[in-house]
PASEBA-1860 file (N, C-alpha, C; in nm, 3 decimals):
! residues 90
1> EHVALRCD> 3.526/-0.520/0.077/3.593/-0.557/0.200/3.723/-0.479/0.211 ~ 3.762/-0.445/0.333/3.883/-0.367/0.356/3.975/-0.439/0.454 ~ 4.103/-0.415/0.438/4.203/-0.470/0.529/4.295/-0.356/0.570 ~ 4.321/-0.340/0.697/4.413/-0.238/0.746/4.536/-0.309/0.802 ~ 4.654/-0.265/0.758/4.779/-0.324/0.804/4.874/-0.213/0.846 ~ 4.960/-0.244/0.940/5.062/-0.151/0.986/5.197/-0.207/0.947 ~ 5.284/-0.121/0.895/5.415/-0.169/0.851/5.519/-0.059/0.866 ~ 5.631/-0.090/0.928/5.745/0.002/0.931/5.827/-0.028/0.807
9> VSQEQDVK> 5.816/0.058/0.705/5.880/0.030/0.576/6.031/0.031/0.582 ~ 6.089/0.079/0.691/6.235/0.079/0.704/6.287/-0.053/0.759 ~ 6.197/-0.143/0.798/6.235/-0.272/0.856/6.205/-0.385/0.758 ~ 6.310/-0.449/0.708/6.297/-0.551/0.604/6.200/-0.662/0.640 ~ 6.209/-0.718/0.759/6.121/-0.828/0.797/5.976/-0.783/0.808 ~ 5.955/-0.662/0.856/5.820/-0.608/0.867/5.756/-0.594/0.729 ~ 5.834/-0.547/0.632/5.784/-0.533/0.494/5.752/-0.671/0.436 ~ 5.843/-0.765/0.454/5.822/-0.900/0.402/5.696/-0.963/0.460
17> TTFETILK> 5.678/-0.954/0.590/5.561/-1.011/0.656/5.433/-0.943/0.609 ~ 5.436/-0.812/0.595/5.319/-0.738/0.550/5.278/-0.779/0.410 ~ 5.374/-0.792/0.320/5.340/-0.829/0.183/5.295/-0.975/0.172 ~ 5.346/-1.061/0.258/5.294/-1.198/0.263/5.147/-1.196/0.305 ~ 5.113/-1.112/0.402/4.975/-1.098/0.448/4.887/-1.041/0.336 ~ 4.937/-0.942/0.265/4.861/-0.883/0.155/4.829/-0.989/0.050 ~ 4.928/-1.068/0.013/4.906/-1.171/-0.088/4.805/-1.276/-0.041 ~ 4.810/-1.312/0.087/4.716/-1.411/0.140/4.574/-1.358/0.149
25> TCGKISYL> 4.559/-1.233/0.189/4.425/-1.179/0.212/4.364/-1.111/0.090 ~ 4.447/-1.055/0.003/4.395/-0.976/-0.109/4.426/-1.036/-0.246 ~ 4.517/-1.129/-0.251/4.556/-1.185/-0.381/4.668/-1.105/-0.445 ~ 4.678/-1.116/-0.577/4.789/-1.053/-0.647/4.784/-0.900/-0.637 ~ 4.900/-0.840/-0.648/4.913/-0.696/-0.637/4.918/-0.636/-0.777 ~ 4.832/-0.539/-0.802/4.831/-0.471/-0.932/4.903/-0.337/-0.927 ~ 4.892/-0.270/-0.812/4.951/-0.136/-0.800/5.020/-0.121/-0.665 ~ 5.131/-0.050/-0.666/5.203/-0.016/-0.544/5.226/0.134/-0.545
33> VNSAGINR> 5.183/0.201/-0.438/5.207/0.344/-0.422/5.294/0.362/-0.299 ~ 5.415/0.408/-0.319/5.506/0.437/-0.208/5.492/0.585/-0.174 ~ 5.431/0.612/-0.059/5.413/0.752/-0.019/5.458/0.777/0.125 ~ 5.518/0.678/0.187/5.568/0.696/0.324/5.687/0.791/0.321 ~ 5.691/0.882/0.413/5.804/0.974/0.419/5.806/1.048/0.551 ~ 5.927/1.084/0.592/5.945/1.163/0.713/6.038/1.279/0.681 ~ 6.040/1.380/0.768/6.127/1.494/0.751/6.199/1.520/0.883 ~ 6.326/1.532/0.877/6.408/1.567/0.993/6.479/1.698/0.957
41> DGLLLRQK> 6.402/1.806/0.955/6.452/1.935/0.910/6.555/1.989/1.009 ~ 6.661/2.046/0.957/6.763/2.107/1.041/6.891/2.130/0.964 ~ 6.979/2.207/1.021/7.109/2.232/0.959/7.193/2.106/0.963 ~ 7.259/2.076/0.854/7.342/1.956/0.847/7.447/1.954/0.958 ~ 7.503/2.067/0.990/7.605/2.073/1.094/7.551/2.033/1.232 ~ 7.420/2.047/1.251/7.359/2.014/1.379/7.277/1.885/1.373 ~ 7.268/1.826/1.256/7.185/1.707/1.236/7.246/1.585/1.306 ~ 7.165/1.513/1.380/7.211/1.391/1.445/7.218/1.279/1.341
49> ASDMRSLL> 7.317/1.192/1.355/7.330/1.078/1.264/7.208/0.987/1.273 ~ 7.149/0.975/1.392/7.030/0.891/1.407/6.913/0.947/1.326 ~ 6.900/1.080/1.318/6.795/1.141/1.237/6.820/1.115/1.089 ~ 6.946/1.123/1.047/6.981/1.095/0.907/6.949/0.949/0.871 ~ 6.982/0.856/0.962/6.954/0.715/0.937/6.805/0.687/0.927 ~ 6.725/0.748/1.015/6.581/0.724/1.009/6.521/0.784/0.882 ~ 6.568/0.900/0.840/6.521/0.961/0.717/6.552/0.873/0.596 ~ 6.674/0.825/0.587/6.712/0.737/0.477/6.638/0.603/0.485
57> GVNLLGSM> 6.618/0.553/0.605/6.549/0.426/0.623/6.406/0.428/0.573 ~ 6.334/0.534/0.602/6.194/0.544/0.559/6.185/0.592/0.415 ~ 6.251/0.705/0.384/6.232/0.770/0.254/6.296/0.697/0.137 ~ 6.409/0.634/0.157/6.478/0.566/0.048/6.467/0.414/0.059 ~ 6.516/0.360/0.169/6.514/0.214/0.186/6.372/0.159/0.187 ~ 6.279/0.233/0.247/6.140/0.188/0.252/6.082/0.165/0.114 ~ 6.105/0.258/0.022/6.056/0.241/-0.116/6.122/0.122/-0.184 ~ 6.250/0.105/-0.160/6.322/-0.007/-0.222/6.272/-0.140/-0.167
65> LTCRAALP> 6.251/-0.149/-0.037/6.205/-0.275/0.023/6.064/-0.311/-0.021 ~ 5.975/-0.212/-0.027/5.839/-0.244/-0.070/5.834/-0.281/-0.217 ~ 5.914/-0.215/-0.299/5.920/-0.254/-0.442/5.971/-0.397/-0.455 ~ 6.076/-0.428/-0.382/6.132/-0.564/-0.389/6.031/-0.669/-0.344 ~ 5.950/-0.636/-0.246/5.849/-0.731/-0.197/5.733/-0.745/-0.294 ~ 5.695/-0.639/-0.362/5.578/-0.642/-0.450/5.609/-0.686/-0.593 ~ 5.726/-0.655/-0.642/5.756/-0.676/-0.784/5.748/-0.821/-0.834 ~ 5.791/-0.921/-0.758/5.783/-1.057/-0.814/5.643/-1.095/-0.862
73> GMMHNPGA> 5.541/-1.061/-0.786/5.405/-1.090/-0.826/5.352/-0.995/-0.932 ~ 5.403/-0.875/-0.935/5.356/-0.775/-1.029/5.411/-0.796/-1.169 ~ 5.527/-0.858/-1.181/5.593/-0.874/-1.311/5.511/-0.958/-1.407 ~ 5.426/-1.045/-1.356/5.344/-1.132/-1.441/5.199/-1.084/-1.444 ~ 5.178/-0.960/-1.407/5.045/-0.902/-1.401/5.039/-0.785/-1.500 ~ 4.988/-0.808/-1.621/4.984/-0.701/-1.722/4.914/-0.575/-1.669 ~ 4.975/-0.462/-1.692/4.918/-0.336/-1.648/4.956/-0.296/-1.508 ~ 5.031/-0.379/-1.437/5.073/-0.345/-1.301/5.164/-0.222/-1.306
81> AVLNMAAA> 5.162/-0.143/-1.198/5.240/-0.020/-1.197/5.286/0.013/-1.055 ~ 5.399/0.084/-1.048/5.453/0.133/-0.922/5.460/0.285/-0.932 ~ 5.415/0.353/-0.827/5.424/0.498/-0.819/5.504/0.531/-0.694 ~ 5.620/0.594/-0.712/5.701/0.639/-0.600/5.685/0.790/-0.590 ~ 5.641/0.837/-0.474/5.618/0.981/-0.454/5.718/1.035/-0.353 ~ 5.754/1.160/-0.372/5.843/1.228/-0.279/5.794/1.369/-0.261 ~ 5.826/1.428/-0.149/5.788/1.567/-0.123/5.904/1.639/-0.056 ~ 5.920/1.762/-0.092/6.022/1.846/-0.028/5.951/1.946/0.062
89> HR> 5.997/1.956/0.184/5.936/2.048/0.279/6.033/2.163/0.305 ~ 5.979/2.280/0.315/6.064/2.396/0.347/6.014/2.465/0.469
END
């Protein structure tokens, strides 16, 4: 059986609600893979603050929020693991 969910990882309540749904529909979490990421390529001197905020919100805060949501259940699950991935674009 499969479940498809949509979540904006930069939004704390969205992450919390999504992980509550995961626990209800799938049970305990054994693995978390954080692979959400965006790129706002450009010169820093020309970079908009809104682009910087969205980049930090998804790429950094998103991983932190999903880890925080998943870890309480994972800590008592032997063999559970978290994989945080990042990519650099040129």
